[in-house]
N, C-alpha and C positions, 0 to 999 in steps of 0.2 A: 541506625539513623545516619551515621557517617557515610555508609555505603550508598544509601539512598540519595543523600545530598550530593555525593561525588558523581553518581550515575546521572542525575538530572543536570548537574553543572556541565558535565562532559557532552551530554546531548545538546544543551543550549549552545555550546561552543561549536559543535559539528554542524548543527542545523541552522544557526543564526549568525555565526561568526566568520563566515567566508563570503565576502562581497562578490568575488569573481564567480563563485558557484551560483550565487543568486542571480547574477546577470545571465549566465547560461541557462538557468532554470526558467527565467522569464522568456527567453527565446524558445526554448523547448516547448513549454506549456502554452505559449502563445499560438502554437499550431492547433491547439485543442480548445482553448478557452478565449472568448472575447468578452468585452464589457457587457455585463448584464446576464451572461451565461451562468448556469448552476454547476458546481463541482462538488462531488462527493469525495471526501478524504477519509477512507476507511483505514484506521490506524494512524490517526493524526499526530500522535506522539506529542511533541512540544511545539508543533505548529509551523515547522519550516515551510511545508507546501501551502499551508493556509496563508502565510505571509506573502508568498509568491503569487498565489492566485488572486489575492485581494489587490495586489499592485497591478494586476492585469484588469481589474475592474469586475471580476467574477464574484458571484455570491457563493458561499461555501457552507456545506454541512460537514462539520468536523466531528468525526466519530472516534471516541477513545474511551476504553474502560479502565485504564490504569489510574488510580486515585492521584498519585503524584503528578502525572502528566496532565490530568484534568485541572489541577490547581494552576499549572502554568498556562493552559489554554484560557482558563477563565480570567486570569490576571492579564493576559496579553490581548484577548479578543472579546472578553465578556461584555464590553460596552459597544461593540460593533454590531449594529442591527443587521448587517449582511453576513454575519457569521452565526450559524446555528450550531451550538455545541450539543452533541448527543452523548451522554455519559453511559455508553453501552458497548457491548460487543456485537459483532454481526456473524450470523451463521446460516445453516441451511434451513433452520426453523426457529421460531420464537420460543423463548423460555429463559433458562438460566444455565450457567456452566462455570467450571472452576477455571480461573485464569492463573497460570504458573508465572510467578514474578521473579525476575532477576534484579535484585536491588542495585548492584554495581553496573549492570548493563541492561537498562530497561528496554532498549530497542529489541531485545530477543525474548521478551515476555510473550507467552503463547498459550493457546488453549489446546494445543496438539501434542499429546504425549508421544505419538509416533514420530513427529518432527524432532522432538528433543532426542529420542533414541537415534535418529538418523545423523543429526549434526554432531552429537557428542563423540561420534567415532572419528570426526575430522579434527586434526591438530589445531586448527585455528579457533576451535571452541574449547580447547583444553582448560582454559581458566574460567569458564563460564559456570556459574552456579544458579540454579533456580531454588531460592531459599525460603520462599513463602508463597502462599496462594490466597486468592480471594474469590468469593462467589460473585458473579457479575450477571446482569441481565443481558439477554441476547435477543436481537431483532433480525429480520431479513432485509436484504436490499429492496425487495418488493414492499416491505413495510415502510422503509424510508422514502421510496418513491411516492407511495400513497400519501405520506405525510408532507413531503417537500416538493414533489414534482420530479420529472425525468431529468437526470443530469446530462449535460453535454459531455462531461468526462467524469470517470470514476477511477480513483486510485485505490488499489487493494494491496496493503502491505501489513500482513498479520502473521508473519512468522509461521508458515506451514499450515495455516487454516484457510488458505486462499480457495481451495476446492470447495470447502464448506460455504464460504461467503458467496462464491459464484453459483452454487447450487441453489441459493435462495433468490436468484434473479431469473424472471420468466420472459424478459423481453430484451432485445439488443439495445445498447446505448451507443451513441455516436463514437465515443472513444473511451478507452480504458487502459489501465496498466495493472500488472501483478508482478510480485517479486520473484526472481529466479535465484535459487541457491544451489550450486552444484552438488552438495551432499544430498540434497533432496530433489534430484533431477526428475525422478519418476512422478513426484507430486506436481512439478511444473508441467510435465506432459499431460497429466490428468486435467489441470487447469486449462491448458490450451485446448484440449478436446471439448470442454464445456463451452469455451468462448467460440470455438468453431461451430458448435451446434447452435448457439444463440445467433450467430451471424448468418447462418444459412437461410434464415427467414428474411434477411434484409440485404441480400447481395453479397454477403461474405465480408470477412475482415482481412486486412493486410497488416503486416507486423514489422516491428523493428526492436532493437535491443540497445539499452544504455547501460554499460558496465559501471559498477562501483561508484555510484554517485558522481559520475563525470558530467552528467546532463548533456551528453553528446550521444548521437546515434552511432552505432557500430557499422551500419550499412548505409551506403549513399542512396539506396532505393528501398522502397517498401516491399516486403517479402510475403510469399504465401506460407502456409503453415509448415510444409515440408522443408522449405528453404530456411525458415526460422530454426527448426530443429537442428539442421546441419550447422547453422551459425552457433547455436548454444553449445554444440559438441566441441567447437573449437575453444570455447572458454572453460568448458568443464574440466579438463585436466589441470589447468592452472588454478582452479578453485575460485575464479573471479565471479562474484555474485553481481546482481544488477536487477534491472526491471525490463520486463517484456511490455511493449506498447502495441496496442491494437487500435485500428480505426476502420470504420466501415468503408469499403471500397467505393461506395457511391458518394461519400461525403467529401 
């Protein structure tokens, strides 16, 4: 219980306790979301992005399977009619799956055993332990679109399960992001391949990268897929994680 309380408290401090980062986040996400737009936050955790998007006037579908994080989301946003909280995981197909939980570091809870194997070889994950698991329901992005509508922006941050999440999407969305972790570089390339395939039906995507929660883009221009891969290779040796952003070239 102490580890769980500490993990949630630390997450609240990181995702809600940095005003300067929130200002940068509003500037960044303001490029993707306008008042009245719909955003999907896949892996909403304790609602840092939900808070930012609501301040931009967007409606939010906050998707989170972790029981402790769900309590925080419901406490913070349960009375907001423009925040729809989905207590589920997202994957390639509907059903159920085991979610491996890290009580002390809930940000790295995951449904991907191969991702755990990849990152535990990295020294930065030396102290992380996945100490319990729960069975959670799973839906697809297509299921969520049928239920809530097509989002203007979809954030996917699910600790190594990004490929499975994107595999459950059959249409391009205007903008999206997915997490990049250097120890799982190949998984990010597989996610990029799926995004490229989706975008091919709508004029293609252009890309940028924001390292380690800086809420700033690494490139001063939007890149094609090959240029993005070269950019990620410059961050890979230093182990600097972050988020890949994609927007339709025609938008």
